[in-house]
N, C-alpha and C positions, 0 to 999 in steps of 0.2 A: 717224186722228190727223194725217196729213200732207196732208189735203185742202187744196187751194188756196182761199183766200178773196180773190178779186180786189177786194173792196170795201175792203180795208185795205192799208196800205203794208208793215206788218210783222206776222208771227205771233210771239208771244212765249211760249216754254215756260217755265213757272215753277212754283214750289211755296211761295212766300212765305217764303223763308228768306234769310239774309244775302247769298249770292251772287246770288240772283235779285233782291233789292231794289236791288242796284247798277243792274241794267239797267232795272228799273221806273223808277228815278230819272232816268236819262238819257233814257228814252222820254218821261217826263212833261215834262222840259225841252224836248225837241225838239217835242212836241206844242204847247207854248206858243209857242216861238220860230219854228218852221218849219211848223206845221200838219200834222205827220205823223199818221197813224192807225195803231193797232195793236189787235190782238186777243190777249187773254190766253188761254192754253191750259194748264190746270192739270194737272201730272203727279203722281199720287199714289204716293209711294215706298213707302207702307205696303202698297199693293196691287201694288207692284213694276211700275208702269206704265212705269217708265224701262228695264225690261229687255224690253219688248215689241219685236217685230220692226219695228213701225212707227216706234217712237221711236229704235231703234238706227240707222235710216236718217237720222234727224236728227243724232244724236250717237252715234257708235260707242263713246264713253266712258261712255255710259249715265247722264249726269248733266245736270241743268239748272244754269244757264240755257242756252238756245239760241234763236236767232231765224232766221226765214226773211224775207229781204228780197225783196219782191215789186215793187219800184219799177222794176226793169230789164226787159229783154226776157225773161229767164228767172229763176225764183226762185233765190236764192242763200242758202246756209245758213252761219251763223257760230255756233260754240260756243266755250266757255271765256270766263268773264266779262270778263277784262281784254282779251282779243282782241276781244270785242264792243264794249267801250268805245272801243278804239282805232279800230276799223272805223267806228263811227258818228261819232266825233269827226273823223276825217279826211274822211269823206264830207260832213259838213255844215260843216267848218271851224269847229268850236266846241269849247271846253274842252280845246284842245291847240294850243299855238303852232305855226305853220308851220315846218317844218324848214329850208326854203330861206332864210327871212328871220330866224329865231330858233332856230338849231340847239341852242344850250345850254339855252334855256328848254324847247324840245321834249324834249330829253333828260332834263332834271329831272323833268318831268311823267311821262314814260314810266317812268323809274326808280322814282319813288315808287308809281306804280300797280302795277308789277311786284313791287316790295318787299312791297306788301300781299298779293298772291297767294302769295308765297313765304314770308312770315314771319307777318304779323298773322293772316290767315285760318287757316292750319294751326294755330297756337298756340291761338287762341280756339276753333276747332272741336273740337280734340282735348280741351282742357280741359273744354269743355262736355259732350262725349260721356262722358268718364270721371266727370264730376260728376253726370250725370243719367240717361244711357242705359245705361251699363254694368250688367249684371246683378249683379255683385259688385264690391267695391272693389278697385281696382288702385292700390295706394299709390304704387309708383314712378312710374306714369304720371301720377297727379295732381300729384305734386311736380315731375315733369319738365316738364309743360306749364303748370303754374302759374308755374314760374320763367321759362319762355319767354314767357308772356303778360306777366309783369311787365317783362321786358327790352324787349319791343316797345312797351309802354305808356310806359316811361321814355324810350326813344329818340324816340318820336313827340311826347312832351311837350317834349322838348328841341328838336326840329325846329320845333314851333310856337311856341317862345319866340323864334325869330329870323325867322319867316315867318308871315304872317297865314293862309296856306293851305298845305296840305301840299306841293303842287307848286311853290309860288312866291307871287307877288304877287296872282295871280288864281285864282278858282274853277276847277277843272279836273277831268279824269277821275281825277286822283290823289285828290282829295277824295271823288269819287263811289265809287271803289273801296273806300276805308276806311269811308265812311259806312255801307255795307251792314252792317257789323259793329259800328261804334262807336255808331250811333244807339240800339242796345239799352241803352246805359248811361243813357239818358234815362228808361228804364222800370224797370230792375231793377239792383241794385247788384253786378254781376258783377265778378269779378277783384279785389274790394276797391278798385275804381276810384272815387275821390272827388274832389271839387273841391280839397280840401286837398292831396291827393297829387299831382294832375295838373291844376293850375290852367290851364295853356295849352291843354290838350286840351279842357277844358270851355268855355273861352272860344271855341274853334273850334266846338264843338257849338252854342253859342248863336248864333254868326255865321251858320253854314250853316242853322240852324234857322229863319232869317227867310225862307228860300226856300219858295214854295208847294209845290214838289215834295217837299221834305224834310218839310214839315208833313204831306203825305199819307202818306209812308212812316212817319213817327212814329206816325200814327193807326193804320196797319195793324199795326205792331209791338205797340202797346198792345192792340188788339182780339185779336191772336193770343195774347198772354199770358193773356188772360182765360179762354181755353179750353185752355191749355197743359197737356197730360197726358203726362208722359215715359213712362208705362207703355205707351202705344200704340207709341212708337218702340222701346221696350226689347223689345217682343215680336218684333222682327226679329232679336234676338241670343240669345234663349232661349225654350224652351218650358215652363219651370218657372213655374207660375201664382204661386207665392210670390214669386219674384224679379221677375216681371213687374209685380205689384201693389204691390210696396214703394214707399214714398214717395221713396226714393233708394237708390243701390247699397248692398247689405247691407255694413255695416262702415264706411261713410264717416264716421260720427260719431266714429270713433277717430283719424281723420287730422287732424293740425294742420299747416296750411300757413303758410309765411312770406311776408311781403309787404314786407320791407325791401329 
């Protein structure tokens, strides 16, 4: 799994999920603008490949995404999605204002990229888990993470009411970080997120949707949902066939969430 492939600049460990789509997006942008090359290596979490000895050498935290930079004298590993975004942006001087000449703009972009990893990603991820993958309904958890998802969506919509992009006046790694999660709203009505409730957010989705890299990620998300089967992932959390094969967590139909 960690074999070197000197024919490409980067080895990209992925599993086609929100955090890995962030990295796929910036790699596609760099491929177009700087001619970089990369190889996708799929890590199957259902088979627990992320716990293999080989992959732990890549990321001791046992999660994707991760990259191996092979452009230097020795291969260099970077993991954690926002860390990878910052690393690549600094290396190629793209999607991140230079700190020496634009320290405030640089800080704004990094702040909103880190904000995504600390707020938007966890809220969306936990809500999605308890809505689809939990074997039985966890009512408190659903309310807790739905409320948090609504909070971050409102905050982001407010931000985009005064700024065309999340990090400022230009497309940046702040947009890429959030796009990994928010592009799903183009495909499925998650979190009761609609154009009526969050007009500035959907205007931003239309704006970044003009980029070829984003179009490719949108298509990947669409294809992924065609074969989406929560039972496969739910099998990681229970051995009960009835719970695994249920269309949704048992009892979720009785939970009424608030979206105000």
